[in-house]
N, CA, C and O atoms as CSV, one atom per row, in Angstrom:
chain,resi,resn,atom,element,x,y,z
A,1,MET,N,N,7.907,-19.240,43.603
A,1,MET,CA,C,7.662,-18.197,43.217
A,1,MET,C,C,5.973,-18.279,42.873
A,1,MET,O,O,5.565,-19.370,42.474
A,2,PRO,N,N,4.971,-17.139,43.018
A,2,PRO,CA,C,3.582,-17.340,42.590
A,2,PRO,C,C,3.402,-17.357,41.162
A,2,PRO,O,O,4.155,-16.988,40.261
A,3,THR,N,N,2.074,-17.938,41.136
A,3,THR,CA,C,2.239,-17.661,39.735
A,3,THR,C,C,0.701,-17.075,39.546
A,3,THR,O,O,-0.075,-16.806,40.464
A,4,LYS,N,N,0.528,-16.982,38.537
A,4,LYS,CA,C,-0.966,-16.008,38.037
A,4,LYS,C,C,-1.095,-16.911,36.914
A,4,LYS,O,O,-0.437,-17.850,36.467
A,5,ARG,N,N,-2.660,-16.033,36.469
A,5,ARG,CA,C,-3.487,-16.898,35.329
A,5,ARG,C,C,-3.718,-15.616,34.476
A,5,ARG,O,O,-4.233,-14.651,35.041
A,6,ILE,N,N,-3.398,-15.531,33.239
A,6,ILE,CA,C,-4.112,-14.598,32.294
A,6,ILE,C,C,-4.752,-14.862,31.372
A,6,ILE,O,O,-5.209,-16.005,31.338
A,7,TYR,N,N,-4.989,-14.130,30.489
A,7,TYR,CA,C,-6.047,-13.954,29.197
A,7,TYR,C,C,-5.687,-13.635,28.577
A,7,TYR,O,O,-5.211,-12.511,28.737
A,8,GLU,N,N,-5.535,-14.380,27.092
A,8,GLU,CA,C,-4.836,-13.592,26.027
A,8,GLU,C,C,-5.338,-13.601,24.666
A,8,GLU,O,O,-6.274,-14.399,24.716
A,9,TRP,N,N,-5.270,-13.278,23.786
A,9,TRP,CA,C,-5.668,-13.514,22.146
A,9,TRP,C,C,-4.271,-14.216,21.851
A,9,TRP,O,O,-3.265,-13.513,21.755
A,10,TRP,N,N,-4.208,-15.450,21.721
A,10,TRP,CA,C,-3.322,-16.582,20.764
A,10,TRP,C,C,-3.417,-17.030,19.907
A,10,TRP,O,O,-4.408,-17.758,19.962
A,11,PRO,N,N,-2.593,-17.115,18.282
A,11,PRO,CA,C,-2.758,-17.878,17.709
A,11,PRO,C,C,-2.844,-18.778,17.286
A,11,PRO,O,O,-1.732,-19.294,17.180
A,12,ASP,N,N,-3.872,-19.577,16.799
A,12,ASP,CA,C,-3.766,-21.671,16.886
A,12,ASP,C,C,-3.694,-21.445,14.627
A,12,ASP,O,O,-3.668,-20.486,13.856
A,13,ARG,N,N,-3.692,-22.878,14.496
A,13,ARG,CA,C,-3.791,-23.547,13.467
A,13,ARG,C,C,-5.426,-22.759,12.498
A,13,ARG,O,O,-5.455,-22.574,11.281
A,14,ASN,N,N,-6.589,-22.434,13.477
A,14,ASN,CA,C,-7.395,-21.883,13.096
A,14,ASN,C,C,-7.945,-20.488,12.814
A,14,ASN,O,O,-9.028,-20.120,12.359
A,15,GLY,N,N,-6.694,-19.725,13.288
A,15,GLY,CA,C,-6.931,-18.828,13.461
A,15,GLY,C,C,-6.728,-18.115,14.811
A,15,GLY,O,O,-5.738,-18.482,15.444
A,16,TRP,N,N,-7.456,-17.212,15.326
A,16,TRP,CA,C,-6.650,-16.615,16.859
A,16,TRP,C,C,-7.894,-17.166,18.280
A,16,TRP,O,O,-9.118,-17.243,18.176
A,17,ARG,N,N,-7.517,-17.299,18.821
A,17,ARG,CA,C,-8.756,-17.470,19.869
A,17,ARG,C,C,-8.322,-16.857,21.336
A,17,ARG,O,O,-7.201,-16.931,21.839
A,18,PHE,N,N,-9.008,-16.493,21.663
A,18,PHE,CA,C,-9.423,-16.124,23.336
A,18,PHE,C,C,-8.929,-17.065,24.988
A,18,PHE,O,O,-9.764,-17.268,25.870
A,19,ARG,N,N,-8.102,-17.320,25.052
A,19,ARG,CA,C,-7.960,-18.480,26.407
A,19,ARG,C,C,-7.284,-18.093,27.837
A,19,ARG,O,O,-6.816,-17.019,28.215
A,20,LYS,N,N,-7.375,-19.089,28.361
A,20,LYS,CA,C,-6.434,-18.659,29.449
A,20,LYS,C,C,-5.193,-19.286,28.985
A,20,LYS,O,O,-4.985,-20.280,28.290
A,21,SER,N,N,-4.197,-18.183,29.728
A,21,SER,CA,C,-2.779,-18.977,28.858
A,21,SER,C,C,-2.143,-19.727,30.241
A,21,SER,O,O,-2.784,-19.683,31.292
A,22,ARG,N,N,-0.908,-20.378,30.166
A,22,ARG,CA,C,-0.598,-21.222,31.292
A,22,ARG,C,C,-0.130,-20.402,32.571
A,22,ARG,O,O,0.140,-19.204,32.481
A,23,ALA,N,N,-0.045,-21.124,33.796
A,23,ALA,CA,C,0.365,-20.377,34.859
A,23,ALA,C,C,1.776,-20.349,34.251
A,23,ALA,O,O,2.397,-21.194,33.606
A,24,ILE,N,N,2.147,-18.838,34.752
A,24,ILE,CA,C,3.975,-17.942,34.698
A,24,ILE,C,C,3.854,-17.837,35.694
A,24,ILE,O,O,2.928,-17.673,36.488
A,25,LEU,N,N,5.146,-17.962,35.705
A,25,LEU,CA,C,6.047,-17.553,37.183
A,25,LEU,C,C,6.085,-15.741,36.922
A,25,LEU,O,O,6.587,-15.066,36.024
A,26,VAL,N,N,5.295,-15.368,38.176
A,26,VAL,CA,C,5.604,-13.676,37.698
A,26,VAL,C,C,6.639,-13.212,38.468
A,26,VAL,O,O,7.126,-13.237,39.598
A,27,GLY,N,N,6.805,-12.610,36.929
A,27,GLY,CA,C,8.403,-11.935,36.981
A,27,GLY,C,C,9.079,-12.888,35.672
A,27,GLY,O,O,9.861,-12.544,34.784
A,28,VAL,N,N,8.626,-13.822,35.869
A,28,VAL,CA,C,9.537,-14.902,35.182
A,28,VAL,C,C,9.874,-14.413,33.211
A,28,VAL,O,O,10.694,-14.320,32.298
A,29,GLN,N,N,8.704,-14.282,33.583
A,29,GLN,CA,C,8.004,-14.052,32.038
A,29,GLN,C,C,8.790,-12.993,31.104
A,29,GLN,O,O,9.271,-13.067,29.973
A,30,ASP,N,N,8.692,-11.803,32.244
A,30,ASP,CA,C,9.801,-10.583,31.917
A,30,ASP,C,C,11.475,-10.660,31.378
A,30,ASP,O,O,12.326,-9.982,30.804
A,31,GLN,N,N,11.265,-11.987,32.006
A,31,GLN,CA,C,13.555,-12.096,31.998
A,31,GLN,C,C,12.858,-12.937,30.464
A,31,GLN,O,O,13.946,-13.073,29.904
A,32,ILE,N,N,12.152,-13.369,29.767
A,32,ILE,CA,C,11.778,-14.311,28.616
A,32,ILE,C,C,11.766,-13.607,27.814
A,32,ILE,O,O,12.825,-13.075,27.481
A,33,MET,N,N,10.777,-13.354,27.276
A,33,MET,CA,C,10.309,-12.252,26.164
A,33,MET,C,C,10.556,-10.808,25.780
A,33,MET,O,O,10.365,-9.895,26.583
A,34,PRO,N,N,11.023,-10.596,24.430
A,34,PRO,CA,C,12.110,-9.080,24.474
A,34,PRO,C,C,10.209,-8.532,23.989
A,34,PRO,O,O,9.134,-8.787,23.446
A,35,LYS,N,N,10.823,-7.886,24.536
A,35,LYS,CA,C,9.603,-6.167,24.744
A,35,LYS,C,C,9.545,-5.833,23.693
A,35,LYS,O,O,10.496,-6.182,22.994
A,36,PRO,N,N,8.511,-5.056,23.065
A,36,PRO,CA,C,8.059,-4.248,22.247
A,36,PRO,C,C,8.544,-3.099,22.422
A,36,PRO,O,O,8.184,-2.544,23.460
A,37,VAL,N,N,9.678,-2.200,21.348
A,37,VAL,CA,C,10.243,-1.051,21.237
A,37,VAL,C,C,9.634,-0.190,20.612
A,37,VAL,O,O,9.632,0.939,21.102
A,38,GLU,N,N,8.849,-0.444,19.212
A,38,GLU,CA,C,7.775,0.480,18.438
A,38,GLU,C,C,6.932,-0.299,17.524
A,38,GLU,O,O,7.105,-1.509,17.377
A,39,VAL,N,N,5.932,0.430,16.846
A,39,VAL,CA,C,4.520,0.147,16.249
A,39,VAL,C,C,4.328,0.841,15.160
A,39,VAL,O,O,4.794,1.971,15.020
A,40,LYS,N,N,3.910,0.484,14.637
A,40,LYS,CA,C,3.568,1.532,13.697
A,40,LYS,C,C,1.875,0.356,13.001
A,40,LYS,O,O,1.561,-0.832,13.075
A,41,ALA,N,N,1.504,1.121,12.635
A,41,ALA,CA,C,0.356,0.276,11.562
A,41,ALA,C,C,0.270,0.733,10.290
A,41,ALA,O,O,0.480,1.943,10.205
A,42,LEU,N,N,-0.011,0.069,9.079
A,42,LEU,CA,C,0.389,-0.327,7.903
A,42,LEU,C,C,-1.329,-0.511,6.952
A,42,LEU,O,O,-2.263,-0.758,7.715
A,43,PRO,N,N,-1.623,-0.426,5.759
A,43,PRO,CA,C,-2.710,-0.683,5.375
A,43,PRO,C,C,-3.066,-2.010,5.414
A,43,PRO,O,O,-2.150,-2.766,5.738
A,44,ASN,N,N,-4.017,-2.458,5.204
A,44,ASN,CA,C,-4.979,-3.875,5.081
A,44,ASN,C,C,-4.829,-4.365,6.561
A,44,ASN,O,O,-4.631,-5.574,6.682
A,45,HIS,N,N,-4.908,-3.430,7.989
A,45,HIS,CA,C,-5.076,-4.624,8.799
A,45,HIS,C,C,-3.353,-5.218,8.941
A,45,HIS,O,O,-3.114,-6.353,9.352
A,46,ARG,N,N,-2.530,-4.480,8.629
A,46,ARG,CA,C,-0.951,-4.341,9.260
A,46,ARG,C,C,-0.689,-3.593,10.235
A,46,ARG,O,O,-1.048,-2.441,10.481
A,47,ILE,N,N,0.306,-4.691,11.077
A,47,ILE,CA,C,1.369,-3.979,11.806
A,47,ILE,C,C,2.728,-3.810,11.351
A,47,ILE,O,O,3.000,-4.324,10.266
A,48,TRP,N,N,3.528,-3.261,11.898
A,48,TRP,CA,C,5.090,-3.498,11.714
A,48,TRP,C,C,5.517,-3.319,13.526
A,48,TRP,O,O,5.335,-2.333,14.241
A,49,LEU,N,N,6.033,-4.454,13.829
A,49,LEU,CA,C,6.668,-4.302,15.300
A,49,LEU,C,C,8.373,-4.584,15.439
A,49,LEU,O,O,8.789,-5.536,14.778
A,50,ARG,N,N,9.410,-3.786,16.285
A,50,ARG,CA,C,10.252,-3.932,16.475
A,50,ARG,C,C,10.306,-4.292,18.156
A,50,ARG,O,O,9.540,-3.723,18.934
A,51,TYR,N,N,11.280,-5.280,18.603
A,51,TYR,CA,C,11.204,-5.418,19.344
A,51,TYR,C,C,12.815,-5.808,19.902
A,51,TYR,O,O,13.644,-6.482,19.291
A,52,ASP,N,N,13.025,-4.935,21.729
A,52,ASP,CA,C,14.254,-4.583,22.374
A,52,ASP,C,C,15.060,-6.054,21.624
A,52,ASP,O,O,14.063,-5.750,22.278
A,53,ASP,N,N,15.612,-7.013,21.119
A,53,ASP,CA,C,16.043,-8.155,20.709
A,53,ASP,C,C,16.630,-7.849,19.949
A,53,ASP,O,O,17.836,-8.062,19.825
A,54,GLY,N,N,15.590,-6.988,18.901
A,54,GLY,CA,C,16.338,-6.557,17.184
A,54,GLY,C,C,15.036,-6.949,16.298
A,54,GLY,O,O,14.528,-6.291,15.390
A,55,VAL,N,N,14.646,-8.192,16.813
A,55,VAL,CA,C,13.729,-8.787,15.598
A,55,VAL,C,C,12.669,-8.274,15.341
A,55,VAL,O,O,11.835,-8.337,16.244
A,56,SER,N,N,12.270,-7.584,14.071
A,56,SER,CA,C,11.555,-6.517,13.139
A,56,SER,C,C,10.743,-7.360,12.208
A,56,SER,O,O,11.133,-8.417,11.712
A,57,GLY,N,N,9.740,-6.875,12.042
A,57,GLY,CA,C,8.220,-7.291,11.169
A,57,GLY,C,C,6.774,-6.453,11.202
A,57,GLY,O,O,6.235,-5.562,11.859
A,58,GLU,N,N,6.376,-7.719,9.545
A,58,GLU,CA,C,5.040,-7.246,9.986
A,58,GLU,C,C,3.551,-8.626,10.238
A,58,GLU,O,O,3.253,-9.678,9.672
A,59,ILE,N,N,2.953,-7.775,11.454
A,59,ILE,CA,C,2.257,-9.212,11.602
A,59,ILE,C,C,0.776,-8.819,10.534
A,59,ILE,O,O,0.622,-7.642,10.209
A,60,ASP,N,N,-0.134,-9.772,10.102
A,60,ASP,CA,C,-1.445,-9.549,8.980
A,60,ASP,C,C,-2.284,-9.918,10.030
A,60,ASP,O,O,-2.363,-11.067,10.463
A,61,LEU,N,N,-3.126,-8.634,10.585
A,61,LEU,CA,C,-4.450,-9.090,11.046
A,61,LEU,C,C,-5.792,-9.232,10.770
A,61,LEU,O,O,-6.939,-9.443,11.164
A,62,SER,N,N,-4.853,-8.952,9.688
A,62,SER,CA,C,-6.567,-8.900,8.605
A,62,SER,C,C,-7.294,-10.454,9.621
A,62,SER,O,O,-8.225,-10.152,10.368
A,63,ASP,N,N,-6.984,-11.561,9.616
A,63,ASP,CA,C,-8.444,-12.746,10.422
A,63,ASP,C,C,-8.588,-12.359,11.483
A,63,ASP,O,O,-8.911,-13.318,12.183
A,64,ILE,N,N,-8.518,-11.146,12.253
A,64,ILE,CA,C,-9.310,-10.925,13.844
A,64,ILE,C,C,-9.699,-9.587,13.104
A,64,ILE,O,O,-10.442,-8.852,13.754
A,65,ALA,N,N,-9.500,-9.357,12.443
A,65,ALA,CA,C,-10.122,-7.370,12.001
A,65,ALA,C,C,-11.765,-8.008,11.533
A,65,ALA,O,O,-12.108,-8.886,10.742
A,66,GLY,N,N,-12.787,-6.773,12.761
A,66,GLY,CA,C,-13.772,-7.688,12.475
A,66,GLY,C,C,-14.759,-8.167,13.109
A,66,GLY,O,O,-15.978,-7.997,13.104
A,67,GLN,N,N,-13.598,-9.168,13.980
A,67,GLN,CA,C,-14.588,-9.897,14.919
A,67,GLN,C,C,-14.667,-9.420,16.191
A,67,GLN,O,O,-13.653,-9.230,16.862
A,68,GLY,N,N,-15.924,-9.176,16.648
A,68,GLY,CA,C,-15.321,-8.771,18.319
A,68,GLY,C,C,-15.440,-7.561,18.708
A,68,GLY,O,O,-16.212,-6.667,18.362
A,69,VAL,N,N,-14.431,-7.615,19.621
A,69,VAL,CA,C,-13.758,-6.435,19.847
A,69,VAL,C,C,-13.081,-5.689,18.627
A,69,VAL,O,O,-13.184,-4.523,18.244
A,70,PHE,N,N,-12.570,-6.443,18.293
A,70,PHE,CA,C,-11.526,-6.193,16.670
A,70,PHE,C,C,-12.749,-5.675,15.785
A,70,PHE,O,O,-12.413,-6.042,14.659
A,71,ALA,N,N,-13.738,-5.154,15.682
A,71,ALA,CA,C,-14.634,-4.458,14.520
A,71,ALA,C,C,-14.284,-2.846,14.725
A,71,ALA,O,O,-14.544,-1.939,13.934
A,72,ALA,N,N,-13.705,-2.762,15.847
A,72,ALA,CA,C,-13.888,-1.434,16.370
A,72,ALA,C,C,-12.517,-0.682,14.526
A,72,ALA,O,O,-12.698,0.296,13.802
A,73,TRP,N,N,-11.667,-1.468,14.505
A,73,TRP,CA,C,-10.645,-1.722,13.548
A,73,TRP,C,C,-11.512,-1.173,12.660
A,73,TRP,O,O,-11.314,0.039,12.579
A,74,ASN,N,N,-12.778,-1.724,11.652
A,74,ASN,CA,C,-13.379,-0.976,10.639
A,74,ASN,C,C,-12.964,0.552,10.483
A,74,ASN,O,O,-12.634,1.121,9.442
A,75,ASP,N,N,-13.055,1.058,11.715
A,75,ASP,CA,C,-12.427,2.501,11.585
A,75,ASP,C,C,-11.319,2.737,11.186
A,75,ASP,O,O,-10.468,2.719,12.075
A,76,PRO,N,N,-10.929,2.982,10.081
A,76,PRO,CA,C,-9.912,3.179,9.789
A,76,PRO,C,C,-8.444,4.357,10.751
A,76,PRO,O,O,-7.225,4.195,10.815
A,77,ALA,N,N,-9.362,5.462,11.338
A,77,ALA,CA,C,-8.269,5.894,12.161
A,77,ALA,C,C,-7.952,5.309,13.322
A,77,ALA,O,O,-6.863,5.557,13.841
A,78,VAL,N,N,-9.276,4.036,14.181
A,78,VAL,CA,C,-8.811,3.216,15.164
A,78,VAL,C,C,-7.750,2.701,14.806
A,78,VAL,O,O,-6.826,2.860,15.604
A,79,PHE,N,N,-7.508,2.092,13.824
A,79,PHE,CA,C,-6.646,1.069,14.123
A,79,PHE,C,C,-5.150,1.627,14.036
A,79,PHE,O,O,-4.195,1.278,14.730
A,80,ASN,N,N,-5.188,2.891,12.681
A,80,ASN,CA,C,-4.161,3.644,12.686
A,80,ASN,C,C,-3.286,4.066,13.780
A,80,ASN,O,O,-2.077,4.259,13.910
A,81,ALA,N,N,-4.451,4.151,14.609
A,81,ALA,CA,C,-3.979,4.544,16.211
A,81,ALA,C,C,-3.139,3.958,17.355
A,81,ALA,O,O,-2.871,4.438,18.456
A,82,VAL,N,N,-2.744,2.600,16.701
A,82,VAL,CA,C,-2.319,1.487,17.295
A,82,VAL,C,C,-0.551,2.555,18.263
A,82,VAL,O,O,0.095,3.496,17.801
A,83,ARG,N,N,-0.418,1.997,19.281
A,83,ARG,CA,C,0.541,2.682,20.080
A,83,ARG,C,C,0.966,1.270,20.861
A,83,ARG,O,O,0.455,0.155,20.768
A,84,LEU,N,N,2.174,1.765,21.724
A,84,LEU,CA,C,2.376,1.225,22.794
A,84,LEU,C,C,2.316,1.005,24.071
A,84,LEU,O,O,2.908,1.937,24.616
A,85,GLY,N,N,1.925,0.282,24.832
A,85,GLY,CA,C,0.570,1.058,26.068
A,85,GLY,C,C,1.973,0.846,27.284
A,85,GLY,O,O,3.036,0.305,26.978
A,86,VAL,N,N,1.686,1.351,28.522
A,86,VAL,CA,C,2.754,2.036,29.506
A,86,VAL,C,C,3.578,0.393,29.830
A,86,VAL,O,O,4.777,0.310,30.095
A,87,HIS,N,N,2.788,-0.615,29.749
A,87,HIS,CA,C,3.015,-2.396,30.062
A,87,HIS,C,C,3.635,-2.786,28.911
A,87,HIS,O,O,4.054,-3.944,28.897
A,88,GLY,N,N,3.820,-2.020,27.813
A,88,GLY,CA,C,4.499,-2.313,26.775
A,88,GLY,C,C,3.708,-3.645,25.906
A,88,GLY,O,O,4.230,-4.557,25.263
A,89,ALA,N,N,2.099,-3.320,26.200
A,89,ALA,CA,C,0.530,-4.176,25.621
A,89,ALA,C,C,0.916,-3.243,24.056
A,89,ALA,O,O,1.257,-2.070,23.909
A,90,ILE,N,N,0.734,-4.122,23.254
A,90,ILE,CA,C,0.402,-3.238,21.813
A,90,ILE,C,C,-1.142,-3.159,21.633
A,90,ILE,O,O,-1.923,-4.094,21.454
A,91,GLU,N,N,-1.454,-1.554,21.739
A,91,GLU,CA,C,-2.762,-0.983,22.004
A,91,GLU,C,C,-3.006,-0.026,21.115
A,91,GLU,O,O,-2.165,0.679,20.557
A,92,TRP,N,N,-4.767,0.009,20.918
A,92,TRP,CA,C,-5.316,1.168,20.431
A,92,TRP,C,C,-5.888,2.198,21.270
A,92,TRP,O,O,-6.192,3.391,21.284
A,93,SER,N,N,-5.884,0.952,22.085
A,93,SER,CA,C,-7.342,1.989,23.663
A,93,SER,C,C,-7.036,1.130,24.597
A,93,SER,O,O,-6.574,0.012,24.368
A,94,PRO,N,N,-7.400,1.844,26.318
A,94,PRO,CA,C,-6.809,1.132,26.754
A,94,PRO,C,C,-8.166,-0.425,27.281
A,94,PRO,O,O,-8.073,-1.133,28.284
A,95,ASP,N,N,-8.873,-0.468,26.578
A,95,ASP,CA,C,-9.636,-1.763,26.207
A,95,ASP,C,C,-9.727,-2.296,25.372
A,95,ASP,O,O,-10.739,-2.967,25.172
A,96,LEU,N,N,-8.706,-2.241,24.496
A,96,LEU,CA,C,-8.234,-2.644,23.190
A,96,LEU,C,C,-7.280,-2.395,23.076
A,96,LEU,O,O,-6.854,-1.253,22.903
A,97,ASP,N,N,-6.096,-4.292,23.199
A,97,ASP,CA,C,-5.069,-4.566,22.967
A,97,ASP,C,C,-4.873,-5.935,22.512
A,97,ASP,O,O,-5.809,-6.734,22.497
A,98,ILE,N,N,-3.367,-6.323,22.038
A,98,ILE,CA,C,-2.700,-7.524,21.782
A,98,ILE,C,C,-1.623,-8.004,22.613
A,98,ILE,O,O,-0.903,-7.283,23.306
A,99,CYS,N,N,-1.574,-8.830,22.544
A,99,CYS,CA,C,-0.756,-9.657,24.000
A,99,CYS,C,C,0.961,-9.492,23.197
A,99,CYS,O,O,1.514,-10.144,22.311
A,100,PRO,N,N,1.222,-8.765,23.699
A,100,PRO,CA,C,3.324,-8.566,22.071
A,100,PRO,C,C,3.888,-9.713,22.833
A,100,PRO,O,O,4.991,-9.587,22.301
A,101,ASP,N,N,4.111,-11.025,23.865
A,101,ASP,CA,C,4.569,-11.981,23.604
A,101,ASP,C,C,4.117,-12.834,22.131
A,101,ASP,O,O,4.824,-13.569,21.441
A,102,ALA,N,N,2.495,-12.389,21.918
A,102,ALA,CA,C,1.964,-13.352,20.927
A,102,ALA,C,C,2.390,-13.151,19.406
A,102,ALA,O,O,2.384,-13.875,18.410
A,103,MET,N,N,2.763,-11.834,19.679
A,103,MET,CA,C,2.648,-10.625,18.498
A,103,MET,C,C,4.134,-11.726,18.133
A,103,MET,O,O,4.164,-12.513,17.186
A,104,TYR,N,N,5.236,-11.529,19.107
A,104,TYR,CA,C,6.230,-11.745,19.191
A,104,TYR,C,C,6.744,-13.334,18.311
A,104,TYR,O,O,7.557,-13.473,17.398
A,105,LEU,N,N,5.762,-14.523,19.138
A,105,LEU,CA,C,5.912,-15.411,18.630
A,105,LEU,C,C,5.036,-15.776,16.794
A,105,LEU,O,O,5.082,-16.662,15.940
A,106,ARG,N,N,4.705,-15.158,16.893
A,106,ARG,CA,C,3.592,-15.052,15.606
A,106,ARG,C,C,5.094,-14.758,14.856
A,106,ARG,O,O,5.557,-15.821,14.440
A,107,LEU,N,N,5.760,-13.875,14.645
A,107,LEU,CA,C,6.611,-13.038,14.275
A,107,LEU,C,C,7.927,-14.208,13.993
A,107,LEU,O,O,8.197,-14.878,12.996
A,108,THR,N,N,8.326,-14.147,14.820
A,108,THR,CA,C,9.572,-15.369,14.776
A,108,THR,C,C,8.852,-17.164,14.842
A,108,THR,O,O,9.575,-18.073,15.250
A,109,GLY,N,N,7.712,-17.380,14.488
A,109,GLY,CA,C,7.374,-18.589,14.088
A,109,GLY,C,C,7.713,-19.544,15.859
A,109,GLY,O,O,7.032,-20.557,16.014
A,110,LYS,N,N,8.401,-19.284,16.670
A,110,LYS,CA,C,9.254,-20.455,17.626
A,110,LYS,C,C,7.481,-20.439,18.506
A,110,LYS,O,O,6.466,-19.857,18.126
A,111,THR,N,N,7.704,-21.377,19.839
A,111,THR,CA,C,6.773,-21.179,20.334
A,111,THR,C,C,7.018,-20.641,21.672
A,111,THR,O,O,8.066,-20.032,21.888
A,112,PHE,N,N,5.966,-20.846,22.775
A,112,PHE,CA,C,6.218,-20.010,24.155
A,112,PHE,C,C,7.012,-21.456,24.707
A,112,PHE,O,O,8.182,-21.079,24.784
A,113,ASP,N,N,6.996,-22.279,24.946
A,113,ASP,CA,C,8.054,-23.673,25.188
A,113,ASP,C,C,9.512,-23.594,24.652
A,113,ASP,O,O,10.424,-24.036,25.351
A,114,GLU,N,N,9.803,-22.948,23.219
A,114,GLU,CA,C,10.890,-23.262,22.996
A,114,GLU,C,C,11.643,-21.420,23.378
A,114,GLU,O,O,12.844,-21.163,23.285
A,115,MET,N,N,10.239,-20.105,23.911
A,115,MET,CA,C,11.247,-19.555,24.673
A,115,MET,C,C,11.407,-19.314,26.160
A,115,MET,O,O,11.924,-18.306,26.641
A,116,VAL,N,N,10.871,-20.425,26.903
A,116,VAL,CA,C,11.158,-20.902,27.971
A,116,VAL,C,C,12.249,-22.107,27.808
A,116,VAL,O,O,13.336,-21.779,28.284
A,117,VAL,N,N,12.234,-22.946,27.452
A,117,VAL,CA,C,12.962,-23.536,27.345
A,117,VAL,C,C,14.313,-23.586,26.359
A,117,VAL,O,O,15.357,-23.478,27.002
A,118,GLY,N,N,14.421,-23.677,25.435
A,118,GLY,CA,C,15.721,-23.376,24.384
A,118,GLY,C,C,16.319,-24.031,24.805
A,118,GLY,O,O,16.183,-24.437,25.959
A,119,PRO,N,N,17.505,-24.493,23.751
A,119,PRO,CA,C,18.578,-24.721,23.641
A,119,PRO,C,C,19.723,-25.306,25.433
A,119,PRO,O,O,20.122,-26.348,25.952
A,120,ALA,N,N,19.764,-23.945,25.673
A,120,ALA,CA,C,20.437,-23.857,26.866
A,120,ALA,C,C,19.684,-24.870,27.701
A,120,ALA,O,O,20.388,-25.014,28.701
A,121,SER,N,N,18.636,-25.635,27.809
A,121,SER,CA,C,18.418,-26.384,29.211
A,121,SER,C,C,18.238,-28.034,28.733
A,121,SER,O,O,17.927,-28.870,29.581
A,122,ALA,N,N,18.435,-28.368,27.487
A,122,ALA,CA,C,18.692,-29.773,26.972
A,122,ALA,C,C,20.303,-30.545,27.774
A,122,ALA,O,O,21.484,-30.198,27.747
A,123,PRO,N,N,19.875,-31.219,28.152
A,123,PRO,CA,C,20.746,-32.022,28.994
A,123,PRO,C,C,21.863,-32.037,28.750
A,123,PRO,O,O,22.092,-31.505,27.664
A,124,ALA,N,N,22.881,-32.475,29.347
A,124,ALA,CA,C,24.144,-32.476,29.226
A,124,ALA,C,C,24.527,-33.600,28.388
A,124,ALA,O,O,25.530,-33.488,27.684
A,125,ASP,N,N,23.970,-34.473,28.384
A,125,ASP,CA,C,24.730,-35.920,27.337
A,125,ASP,C,C,23.835,-35.994,26.055
A,125,ASP,O,O,23.959,-37.015,25.378
A,126,ALA,N,N,22.764,-34.841,25.551
A,126,ALA,CA,C,22.101,-34.891,24.601
A,126,ALA,C,C,22.982,-34.947,23.350
A,126,ALA,O,O,22.466,-35.004,22.234
């Protein structure tokens, strides 16, 4: 199966970092990660998200508000314009979006490896 490299904003211990993601099998990620089905802007640079697996909750984005491209959020009208893009991206404009997978991981506290490997991949003798 082919792989591709993508660049995304990912959370880490020191905040958010724009990094090259791992090579992901094309088509496999769609089977692994739930998709957002609803998003709402909340005060103080927070958003509320609901995913197709029922996970929902608030995410505080104030740690990146005002930085780089996210300086646009200093205008409340821009931040309040959040919506789901055609391919499930959480976006404010065609040029300003955040990876829905990273938001899911942030909501659930899971890692990407936990989503890919999961308990079903444990050895039978474990």
